[in-house]
C-alpha positions in Angstrom: 14.0 -48.1 20.8 10.1 -47.6 20.6 10.5 -44.7 23.4 12.7 -43.3 21.1 10.7 -43.7 18.2 7.7 -42.4 19.7 9.7 -39.4 20.8 10.5 -38.7 17.2 7.3 -38.8 15.8 5.7 -36.6 18.6 9.0 -34.0 17.7 8.4 -34.1 14.0 4.6 -33.4 14.6 5.0 -30.7 17.0 7.5 -28.9 14.1 4.9 -29.4 11.8 2.2 -27.7 13.6 4.1 -25.0 14.4 4.4 -24.2 10.9 0.2 -24.6 10.6 0.0 -22.2 13.8 2.2 -19.5 12.6 0.2 -19.5 8.8 -3.4 -20.0 11.0 -2.3 -17.0 13.1 -2.0 -14.7 10.3 -4.9 -16.1 8.4 -7.1 -15.9 11.4 -6.1 -12.4 12.5 -6.8 -11.1 8.6 -10.2 -12.9 9.1 -11.2 -11.0 11.9 -10.0 -7.3 10.8 -11.8 -8.1 7.2 -15.3 -9.4 8.6 -15.1 -6.6 11.2 -14.1 -4.0 8.3 -16.1 -5.7 5.5 -19.9 -4.1 6.7 -18.4 -1.1 7.9 -16.3 -0.1 4.9 -20.0 -0.4 2.4 -21.1 2.8 4.9 -17.9 4.7 3.5 -17.4 3.5 0.1 -20.1 4.0 -2.8 -18.9 1.8 -5.6 -20.1 1.8 -9.2 -20.1 -0.3 -11.7 -17.6 0.7 -13.9 -14.5 3.0 -13.3 -15.3 6.7 -12.8 -12.9 9.8 -13.9 -14.1 13.6 -13.6 -13.0 15.6 -16.3 -16.0 17.7 -16.4 -15.0 20.6 -13.8 -11.4 21.9 -12.5 -12.9 23.0 -9.2 -11.8 20.9 -6.3 -15.0 18.9 -4.3 -14.8 18.2 -0.5 -11.7 16.3 -1.2 -10.2 19.8 -1.3 -8.6 18.5 -5.0 -10.1 18.0 -8.2 -7.4 15.1 -9.3 -8.5 13.4 -5.4 -12.1 13.6 -6.0 -11.2 11.5 -9.5 -9.6 8.5 -7.2 -12.6 5.8 -6.9 -11.7 2.3 -5.0 -13.4 0.3 -8.2 -10.1 1.3 -10.1 -7.6 0.7 -7.8 -9.0 -3.0 -6.7 -9.0 -3.5 -10.5 -5.1 -3.3 -11.0 -5.0 -5.3 -7.8 -6.9 -8.4 -8.8 -4.9 -8.1 -11.9 -1.6 -8.2 -10.0 -2.9 -11.1 -8.5 -4.0 -12.9 -11.2 -0.4 -12.7 -12.4 0.8 -14.2 -9.2 -2.0 -16.7 -9.1 -1.0 -18.1 -12.9 2.8 -17.9 -11.4 3.8 -20.0 -8.5 1.6 -17.1 -6.5 4.6 -14.6 -6.7 5.4 -11.3 -8.5 8.7 -11.3 -7.0 11.9 -10.3 -9.5 13.2 -13.0 -11.8 9.6 -14.4 -12.1 6.9 -14.5 -14.8 4.8 -13.0 -12.5 6.9 -9.9 -12.1 7.2 -9.4 -15.6 3.5 -9.8 -16.2 3.0 -7.0 -13.7 5.6 -4.8 -16.0 4.2 -5.3 -19.1 1.1 -4.6 -17.8 2.0 -1.2 -16.1 4.0 0.0 -19.4 1.1 -0.9 -21.7 -1.2 1.0 -19.6 1.0 3.9 -19.5 1.7 3.8 -22.9 -1.3 3.3 -24.6 -4.3 4.7 -22.0 -2.8 7.7 -21.2 -4.1 9.7 -23.9 -0.5 10.8 -25.5 0.8 12.6 -22.2 3.4 10.7 -21.1 6.9 9.7 -22.3 7.4 6.2 -21.2 10.8 4.3 -20.6 12.0 1.0 -19.3 15.4 1.1 -17.4 17.3 -2.2 -17.3 19.6 -3.1 -14.8 21.3 -6.6 -13.6 21.1 -8.4 -10.3 22.8 -11.6 -8.9 21.1 -14.7 -9.5 22.0 -17.8 -7.2 20.6 -21.0 -5.6 22.1 -23.1 -2.6 23.8 -26.1 -4.3 22.7 -29.6 -2.4 22.9 -28.9 1.5 24.5 -27.0 3.8 26.9 -28.5 6.5 26.9 -27.1 10.3 28.4 -29.0 13.0 30.1 -28.1 16.3 32.7 -29.5 18.7 33.8 -28.8 22.0 35.7 -31.1 24.8 35.5 -34.0 22.8 31.9 -33.5 21.8 31.0 -33.2 18.2 27.7 -32.4 17.2 25.7 -31.9 13.6 22.6 -29.6 13.2 20.4 -30.8 10.9 19.4 -28.9 7.8 15.7 -29.0 6.2 14.3 -26.7 3.5 11.1 -26.4 5.5 12.2 -23.3 8.1 9.7 -24.9 11.0 11.7 -28.3 10.6 15.5 -26.9 10.2 17.7 -26.5 12.9 19.3 -23.7 10.5 19.0 -22.4 6.8 21.2 -20.6 4.6 21.3 -16.6 4.7 20.6 -14.8 1.0 23.5 -13.5 -0.6 25.9 -15.7 1.6 29.1 -16.6 0.3 30.3 -20.0 -0.3 32.7 -22.1 1.6 34.1 -25.4 1.3 34.5 -27.6 4.6 36.0 -25.3 7.2 36.5 -25.1 10.9 36.4 -21.8 13.3 36.5 -21.0 16.7 33.2 -19.8 17.6 32.8 -16.3 19.1 29.9 -14.8 20.8 29.3 -11.1 19.6 28.3 -8.4 22.7 24.8 -7.2 22.5 23.0 -7.5 19.6 26.0 -6.7 17.1 25.1 -3.4 16.1 28.3 -1.8 17.2 31.4 -1.3 15.9 33.2 -2.5 19.3 30.9 -5.8 19.9 33.8 -6.9 16.8 36.7 -6.1 18.4 39.0 -9.4 18.6 37.1 -11.5 16.3 39.1 -11.7 13.4 39.6 -15.1 11.5 36.8 -16.1 13.6 33.1 -17.6 13.3 30.8 -15.0 15.0 27.4 -16.1 16.8 25.4 -12.9 16.6 21.4 -12.6 18.1 18.6 -11.4 16.1 17.3 -7.7 17.2 19.1 -4.3 18.0 18.7 -1.4 16.6 20.7 -2.1 13.4 19.6 -4.9 10.3 21.2 -8.1 9.6 22.5 -6.5 6.6 24.5 -3.7 8.7 25.8 -6.4 11.4 27.2 -8.3 8.5 29.2 -4.9 7.0 30.1 -4.4 10.8 31.5 -8.2 10.9 33.5 -8.1 7.1 35.0 -4.7 8.4 36.5 -6.5 11.2 37.5 -9.6 9.2 35.4 -12.2 10.2 35.6 -15.8 8.8 31.9 -16.5 9.0 28.5 -15.6 10.4 26.2 -17.4 12.4 23.0 -15.5 13.2 20.4 -17.1 15.7 16.9 -16.1 16.3 15.6 -14.6 19.5 13.1 -16.9 20.3 10.6 -14.1 22.1 7.5 -14.8 19.6 6.3 -18.2 18.2 7.3 -17.0 14.6 10.8 -16.2 16.0 11.9 -20.0 17.0 12.6 -21.1 13.9 15.4 -19.7 11.6 15.1 -16.2 10.3 14.5 -15.7 6.6 16.7 -12.4 5.6 19.7 -11.1 3.4 22.7 -9.5 3.2 24.2 -7.0 0.9 24.6 -8.7 -2.8 28.3 -7.6 -2.3 28.3 -10.0 1.0 31.7 -12.1 1.1 31.1 -13.8 4.1 29.5 -17.2 4.5 26.6 -16.9 6.6 23.9 -19.3 8.3 20.7 -18.2 10.4 19.8 -20.6 13.2 16.8 -21.5 15.2 16.8 -20.6 18.5 16.7 -24.3 19.6 20.3 -24.2 18.2 21.7 -20.9 19.1 20.6 -22.0 23.1 22.6 -25.1 22.1 25.8 -23.1 21.0 25.4 -20.9 24.0 24.8 -23.6 26.3 28.0 -25.2 25.3 30.1 -21.8 25.6 28.7 -21.9 29.5 30.0 -25.1 30.2 33.4 -25.2 28.3 33.7 -21.6 26.8 35.5 -22.6 23.9 33.8 -24.2 20.7 34.6 -24.9 17.2 32.4 -24.8 14.2 32.4 -26.7 11.0 30.5 -25.4 8.0 29.9 -25.9 4.0 27.9 -24.0 2.1 27.8 -24.5 -2.0 26.4 -22.5 -4.4 24.9 -22.7 -8.0 25.7 -19.3 -9.3 23.6 -18.4 -12.9 24.9 -14.9 -13.3 22.8 -12.2 -13.5 19.3 -11.3 -14.8 17.8 -8.6 -16.0 15.4 -6.4 -13.8 13.6 -3.1 -14.9 12.1 0.2 -13.6 9.5 1.8 -15.3 9.4 5.7 -15.7 6.8 7.9 -17.4 7.3 11.7 -17.7 4.5 14.2 -18.6 5.2 15.9 -21.8 4.7 19.4 -20.3 6.3 20.7 -17.4 10.1 22.6 -16.3 12.5 19.5 -16.8 14.8 21.0 -14.0 11.8 21.1 -11.6 10.7 17.5 -11.6 7.9 15.9 -9.3 8.5 12.1 -8.7 6.0 10.0 -7.7 7.9 6.4 -7.1 6.4 2.9 -5.9 8.0 -0.4 -6.2 6.6 -3.2 -8.5 8.0 -6.3 -7.1 6.5 -8.6 -4.5 8.8 -11.0 -2.4 8.9 -14.5 -3.3 6.2 -15.6 -0.7 3.4 -14.2 -1.6 1.4 -12.2 -4.4 2.3 -8.7 -2.6 -1.1 -7.4 -2.9 -1.1 -4.4 -0.1 3.5 -5.1 -0.5 3.4 -3.3 -3.3 0.8 -3.6 -5.4 -1.2 -1.5 -3.2 1.4 1.1 -4.4 2.1 0.3 -7.9 -2.1 0.9 -8.5 -2.0 3.9 -6.7 0.7 5.5 -9.1 -1.5 3.9 -12.2 -4.5 5.7 -11.5 -3.0 8.8 -10.3 -0.9 8.8 -13.6 -3.9 7.8 -15.7 -6.7 9.9 -13.8 -4.0 13.1 -14.3 -3.5 12.3 -18.3 -7.2 12.3 -18.9 -7.5 15.7 -16.8 -4.9 17.3 -18.7 -6.7 16.1 -21.8 -9.7 18.6 -20.9 -9.6 22.2 -21.4 -10.3 23.3 -17.9 -7.5 21.7 -16.0 -4.8 24.0 -16.2 -1.7 21.4 -16.4 1.0 21.9 -14.1 4.5 23.8 -14.7 6.3 21.1 -13.4 7.3 18.0 -15.3 5.5 15.1 -13.3 7.5 11.5 -13.5 6.0 8.5 -12.1 8.1 5.1 -11.7 7.8 1.7 -10.9 10.7 0.6 -9.0 12.2 -3.1 -9.7 13.8 -5.0 -6.8 12.9 -2.8 -3.6 12.5 -6.4 -1.9 16.4 -6.8 -2.3 17.4 -3.8 -0.9 15.8 -0.6 -3.3 18.2 -2.1 -6.1 15.5 -0.2 -8.7 16.0 3.0 -7.0 19.6 3.4 -6.1 19.9 2.4 -10.0 18.1 5.0 -11.0 19.9 7.7 -8.8 23.2 6.2 -9.7 22.6 6.4 -13.2 20.9 10.1 -13.0 24.0 11.4 -10.9 26.4 10.5 -13.8 27.3 13.1 -15.8 26.8 10.9 -18.9 23.2 11.4 -18.0 20.7 12.4 -20.9 19.6 15.7 -19.7 16.0 14.1 -19.2 17.5 12.5 -16.5 19.6 14.5 -14.6 19.5 14.2 -10.9 19.4 17.6 -10.4 16.0 18.0 -12.2 14.2 16.1 -9.3 12.9 18.5 -6.6 10.9 16.0 -4.6 10.4 12.2 -4.4 7.0 11.0 -3.3 6.8 7.6 -2.2 4.2 5.0 -1.9 5.0 1.4 -0.1 1.9 -0.6 1.6 -1.3 1.7 1.3 -4.2 -1.0 2.1 -3.0 -2.6 5.5 -6.2 -4.5 6.8 -5.4 -2.9 10.6 -4.0 0.1 9.1 -3.0 3.8 9.8 -2.7 6.6 8.0 0.9 6.9 8.0 2.9 9.5 6.9 6.3 9.6 6.7 8.0 12.1 9.3 10.1 14.5 8.0 11.5 15.5 11.4 12.6 12.5 11.9 15.1 11.8 8.9 18.5 9.9 10.1 21.3 12.0 11.0 23.6 12.9 8.1 20.7 13.1 6.1 21.5 16.4 3.9 20.4 19.7 5.5 18.7 21.5 2.4 16.3 18.5 2.0 15.0 18.6 5.7 12.7 21.8 5.4 11.1 20.5 2.7 10.5 17.1 4.3 9.4 18.5 6.8 6.6 20.6 4.8 5.5 17.8 2.8 4.7 15.7 5.7 3.0 18.7 7.2 0.9 19.0 4.2 -0.1 15.6 4.5 -1.0 16.1 8.1 -3.3 19.4 6.9 -5.5 17.4 4.4 -6.0 14.6 6.8 -7.3 17.1 9.3 -9.4 19.0 7.2 -10.9 15.1 6.2 -11.4 14.9 9.9 -9.3 12.1 9.5 -7.0 10.2 12.2 -3.0 9.9 11.4 0.1 9.1 12.5 3.4 10.1 11.9 6.0 7.3 10.9 9.1 6.1 10.3 11.5 8.3 7.8 14.5 6.5 8.5 14.9 5.5 4.3 13.9 2.0 4.3 11.7 2.5 1.2 12.9 3.6 -2.4 12.5 7.4 -1.2 15.9 6.2 0.7 18.5 7.2 -2.0 16.6 10.5 -3.5 16.7 11.6 0.5 20.5 10.8 0.9 21.4 12.9 -2.2 19.8 15.6 -0.9 16.1 15.9 -2.4 13.3 16.0 -0.4 11.0 13.3 0.0 7.9 12.1 2.0 5.0 9.9 1.5 2.4 7.7 3.0 2.7 4.1 4.5 -0.7 2.0 6.1 1.3 0.0 8.5 3.5 -3.7 8.2 4.7 -5.8 11.0 4.0 -2.9 13.6 1.8 -3.6 16.4 -1.3 -0.9 16.7 -1.6 0.5 20.1 -4.7 0.4 22.2 -4.2 4.8 22.2 -3.6 4.2 18.6 -7.3 2.4 18.3 -9.1 4.7 20.4 -7.6 7.5 18.5 -9.2 6.3 15.4 -12.3 5.0 16.8 -12.7 9.0 17.8 -12.6 10.2 14.2 -13.9 6.9 12.1 -16.9 5.9 14.6 -17.3 2.6 16.9 -15.6 -0.2 16.0 -13.2 1.5 12.9 -10.1 1.5 14.6 -9.1 -1.4 14.4 -7.4 -4.4 16.7 -5.1 -3.1 19.4 -2.6 -5.1 20.1 -2.5 -6.8 16.3 -0.2 -6.2 13.6 -0.9 -3.3 11.1 -0.5 -6.5 8.4 -1.0 -9.6 9.4 0.0 -10.9 6.1 3.2 -8.6 5.4 5.4 -11.0 3.4 3.4 -14.1 3.7 1.3 -16.0 1.0 -2.2 -14.4 2.2 -1.4 -10.8 1.0 -4.2 -10.8 -1.5 -7.1 -8.6 -2.4 -8.7 -9.9 0.8 -5.9 -8.2 2.5 -6.8 -4.6 1.4 -8.9 -2.2 3.9 -10.7 -0.5 0.7 -11.8 2.4 3.1 -8.1 2.7 4.1 -6.7 2.4 0.6 -9.0 4.9 -0.6 -8.0 7.6 1.6 -4.3 7.1 1.2 -4.8 7.4 -2.6 -6.7 10.4 -2.3 -4.4 12.0 -0.2 -1.5 11.4 -2.7 -3.6 12.9 -5.2 -4.4 16.2 -3.3 -0.7 16.5 -2.5 0.3 15.7 -6.2 -2.1 18.4 -7.3 -1.1 20.9 -4.0 2.7 20.9 -5.2 1.8 21.2 -9.4 -0.5 24.4 -8.3 2.4 25.8 -6.5 4.0 29.1 -8.3 7.4 28.6 -6.9 7.4 25.2 -6.1 11.6 25.4 -5.5 11.4 27.9 -3.3 8.9 26.6 -1.0 10.7 23.0 -0.9 14.2 24.4 -0.6 13.9 27.8 1.5 17.7 27.6 1.7 18.1 27.4 -1.7 18.5 23.9 -3.7 22.1 22.2 -3.2 24.8 23.0 -5.9 24.7 19.0 -6.3 22.6 15.8 -5.8 25.3 12.8 -5.0 24.7 9.7 -3.1 27.4 9.3 -0.3 29.8 7.2 -1.3 29.6 4.9 2.1 25.5 4.7 1.2 23.8 1.8 1.6 20.1 1.5 1.9 18.4 0.8 5.3 15.6 -1.7 3.8 16.5 -4.7 5.2 14.3 -6.2 8.3 14.3 -5.7 11.9 14.2 -9.0 13.5 
């Protein structure tokens, strides 16, 4: 007994240490990045005691844009500080359904309604999302060749063998034959001959968890057991992810060790039964809002949309993801309003719409709602989807180990409406040209629809935007390329993630690289003015003509979930 007790204490100690190490690694990486960049940033950024907006001249300065010349880091950081305060006062989060999120929306609405010189019409769009929690503790056990064992459940990820998947269906105590899915479960054929059975699916592959869930549902699977791949320290514990809100299958996420236990049992006997029980406490639905602000001038049927999501994940305050985009949109809108209020900055001939989307972190819900409502025949003339010429998306602009990432219009996924492609490529090239003119490095980045531009692009609307990086790793080649442009020590850390605090509690104002963030927002300002000054923007974006109608495909679902 003493030996077993000692072993148990050691095991618990190791699991607790694992959680501490995971957080400490992110914090240490961030600390190194901040320390390295902090002094260097001072050479690139001139700070002032109060926000500055240039309104005396419509002539562009060295940034090639009068609007870009008005962008100052202190304006941006003041909004980020306020967002963080909302989170700190409310459980360190601004996720949908929380007071922190509600305060964020009220703050944005108040500024747009009262601090934009009567240049905008501001509206709130309300939609509802499903709200539930797990009731009690889920149960998972397995049996093979007369041996039965239970997996231990804990609410602490480092300590538990399994956890529930967000948007799992409920199930009363039920037993199924378990089948191991081939490959990573990303192909329709991986689910042949699995109807009525539970399936064991390994993390990873070229598709998301949500897509795996949809493939399994089409083949009439009865239950889903995902297990983590264990390739890194952080992938030993069960993964925390979501399926679609419409999911009807019970689903659990297993640790790597629990997954290997089942794999070993397969090797020994070839036959396993699993028993699971998941009870849900359903709270109905709760309201979430988008905010959109339209300039009062400009052609309604030629609208330029700038979007960013306003919600964080539950795990943290979301200052880079996506307070940085929300603040960028605010500063762009407020500074444009000030310029419009002068006599020497001609207003654009196109309507400009700034939107802050809710529910991005649970699957682009706010943006999808907006597109679906706008494509309805009953939509008001102001909000018809066919009015929109282009959607510019700003999601994560201040990563500490940043890249100047430009959505690559040439890499739109298969099935993207063809008429949206030429303009999307031209948007990419316009961003690229500005970074080149400024002698700044840049990278093309993923354009597969994983942020709020996704439903616009899928409906045939030109899209583009910027992204400074999330959990991707900076390569040596990238580090060297950035140092060649920015100077020694300015290239970041090769081998480190672009944002070590992505979806973590440490995503605070300290997680923002101010130089990189400033340049990204100035690039966004340049592009808006560049498009706004086009005499025939429609032909430039749609050289083959605009689509006869803009509609989301019936089988559209957002590619917004995490590859793990």
